[in-house]
C-alpha positions in Angstrom: 3.7 -35.1 25.5 2.1 -32.8 22.9 3.2 -29.2 22.7 3.0 -26.4 20.2 2.7 -22.7 19.8 -0.4 -20.9 18.7 0.0 -17.5 17.1 -3.2 -15.5 17.0 -2.7 -12.7 14.5 -4.0 -10.8 11.5 -1.6 -10.4 8.5 -2.7 -6.8 8.1 -2.3 -5.9 11.8 0.7 -3.5 12.0 1.8 -4.8 15.4 1.8 -8.3 14.0 4.2 -7.1 11.3 6.3 -5.6 14.1 6.2 -9.0 15.9 7.4 -10.9 12.8 11.1 -10.9 13.9 10.0 -12.5 17.2 8.4 -15.3 15.3 11.4 -15.7 13.1 13.7 -16.0 16.1 11.4 -18.6 17.7 11.2 -20.7 14.5 15.0 -20.6 14.4 15.6 -21.4 18.1 12.8 -23.9 18.5 12.4 -25.8 15.3 11.0 -28.8 17.2 7.9 -26.8 18.2 5.1 -26.7 15.6 3.6 -23.3 15.0 -0.2 -23.1 14.5 -1.4 -19.8 13.1 -4.9 -18.6 14.0 -6.6 -15.8 12.0 -7.8 -13.0 14.2 -10.0 -11.0 11.9 -8.9 -7.4 12.7 -11.0 -5.6 10.1 -13.2 -8.1 8.3 -15.3 -7.4 5.2 -16.6 -5.1 3.7 -13.6 -3.0 4.6 -13.0 0.8 4.9 -12.1 3.2 2.2 -8.7 4.8 2.3 -9.8 8.3 3.3 -7.8 11.0 5.0 -9.0 10.0 8.4 -7.9 6.4 7.9 -4.6 7.4 6.4 -3.8 9.6 9.4 -4.7 6.8 11.8 -2.6 4.2 10.0 0.3 6.6 9.8 0.3 7.1 13.5 0.1 3.4 14.3 2.7 2.5 11.7 5.1 5.0 13.0 4.7 3.7 16.6 5.3 0.1 15.4 8.3 1.1 13.4 9.9 2.9 16.4 9.2 -0.1 18.7 10.2 -2.9 16.4 12.5 -1.5 13.7 10.4 -3.0 11.0 10.2 -1.2 7.6 7.1 0.8 6.8 6.2 3.1 4.0 3.5 5.8 4.0 -0.1 4.6 3.9 -1.0 7.6 1.6 1.0 5.7 -1.1 -1.4 2.8 -1.1 -3.6 2.4 -4.2 -6.5 4.8 -4.2 -9.0 2.0 -4.6 -7.6 0.1 -1.6 -10.2 -1.0 1.0 -8.8 -1.8 4.4 -10.3 -5.3 4.7 -8.2 -7.9 6.4 -10.5 -10.9 5.6 -8.8 -11.9 2.3 -5.4 -12.1 3.9 -6.9 -14.1 6.8 -8.6 -16.4 4.3 -5.2 -16.9 2.7 -3.8 -17.8 6.1 -6.3 -20.6 6.7 -6.0 -21.9 3.2 -2.2 -22.1 3.6 -2.5 -23.8 6.9 -4.7 -26.5 5.5 -2.6 -27.2 2.4 0.8 -27.1 4.0 1.2 -25.8 7.6 5.0 -25.6 7.3 4.6 -22.9 4.6 1.9 -20.9 6.4 4.2 -18.6 8.3 6.4 -17.9 5.3 3.3 -16.9 3.3 1.9 -14.7 6.1 5.3 -13.0 6.4 5.4 -12.5 2.6 2.0 -11.0 2.7 3.0 -8.6 5.5 6.1 -7.6 3.6 4.1 -6.9 0.4 1.7 -4.7 2.3 3.8 -2.8 4.7 7.2 -2.5 2.9 5.9 -2.6 -0.7 2.4 -1.1 -0.3 0.8 -3.7 -2.5 -3.0 -4.3 -2.4 -3.0 -7.7 -0.7 -6.8 -7.7 -0.5 -6.9 -8.9 -4.1 -7.2 -12.7 -4.2 -5.1 -12.9 -7.4 -2.2 -11.2 -5.7 -2.5 -13.5 -2.7 -2.3 -16.5 -5.0 0.8 -15.1 -6.6 2.4 -14.6 -3.2 1.5 -18.2 -2.2 3.2 -19.5 -5.3 6.3 -17.5 -4.4 6.7 -19.4 -1.1 6.1 -22.8 -2.6 2.3 -23.5 -3.0 0.9 -24.7 -6.2 -1.0 -21.7 -7.6 -4.0 -23.5 -8.9 -4.5 -25.7 -5.8 -4.1 -22.6 -3.6 -6.7 -20.6 -5.6 -9.2 -23.4 -5.5 -8.8 -23.9 -1.8 -8.9 -20.2 -1.1 -12.4 -20.1 -2.7 -13.6 -23.3 -1.1 -16.4 -23.8 1.5 -13.8 -25.5 3.6 -11.7 -22.3 3.8 -14.8 -20.3 4.6 -15.7 -22.7 7.4 -12.1 -22.7 8.8 -12.0 -18.9 8.7 -15.3 -18.6 10.6 -14.1 -21.2 13.1 -10.9 -19.2 13.7 -12.8 -15.9 14.3 -15.2 -17.7 16.7 -12.4 -19.4 18.6 -10.7 -16.1 19.1 -13.9 -14.4 20.3 -14.7 -17.3 22.7 -11.3 -17.2 24.2 -11.6 -13.5 24.9 -8.6 -12.4 22.8 -9.0 -8.8 22.0 -5.6 -7.8 20.9 -3.0 -8.9 18.3 -0.5 -10.4 18.3 -1.2 -13.0 20.9 1.2 -15.9 21.3 0.2 -19.0 23.3 2.1 -22.1 24.2 0.1 -25.3 24.5 1.2 -28.4 26.3 -1.2 -31.4 26.7 -4.2 -29.1 26.1 -3.1 -26.4 28.7 -2.4 -22.9 27.4 0.2 -20.5 28.6 0.4 -16.9 27.6 3.7 -15.7 26.1 2.6 -12.4 24.6 -0.6 -10.4 24.4 0.3 -7.4 22.2 3.8 -6.5 20.9 6.7 -7.5 23.1 10.4 -7.4 22.1 12.2 -10.7 21.2 14.2 -10.9 24.4 11.1 -10.8 26.6 9.2 -13.4 24.6 12.1 -15.7 24.2 12.8 -15.6 27.9 9.2 -16.7 28.7 9.4 -19.4 26.0 12.6 -20.7 27.4 11.1 -21.1 30.9 8.0 -22.8 29.5 10.0 -25.2 27.4 12.4 -26.0 30.2 9.5 -26.8 32.5 8.2 -29.2 29.9 11.5 -30.9 29.5 11.8 -31.3 33.3 8.4 -32.9 33.4 9.2 -35.5 30.8 
């Protein structure tokens, strides 16, 4: 029996940052389930300048996520003035990480989220993404080379296409897969207790069918 979790997300999606503690709890409670991250592509290139309208929109969304999840946020107005809201570089880092060492892909994505939302770093810069990858255990040169590779470009395009073809319009989306069959655990933010309850039922059903 083959089973795993598929987490469709974007590292620069605020609701995905809110959902991070749910993923942490799942990884702790179900270490036997492999976690496959899929890049959603919330705001792909070329990106949007950080003008007053975007700042106001981000502030509203971030406040809602903070209230629902308890995750730390700073003010988007404090982001670097030259920042362009382009989620594609972080998504590319996700697929590069997944190829090089899947076990470190979630720690890297979580580190990218923390750097952006809690520390207001410009994580659209490839050099910073390489530094963050090195922090969680990737070899910096190898990661940088793969980040820029045609293989990473193809994997990123395949992720975006898969998400569109499946009709997933919102992030985060968490799916459980057993023997090729998908079960929806979350579409949009849900608190840990609700997701863990569904996951427990799904996992128990699989154990019963062994």
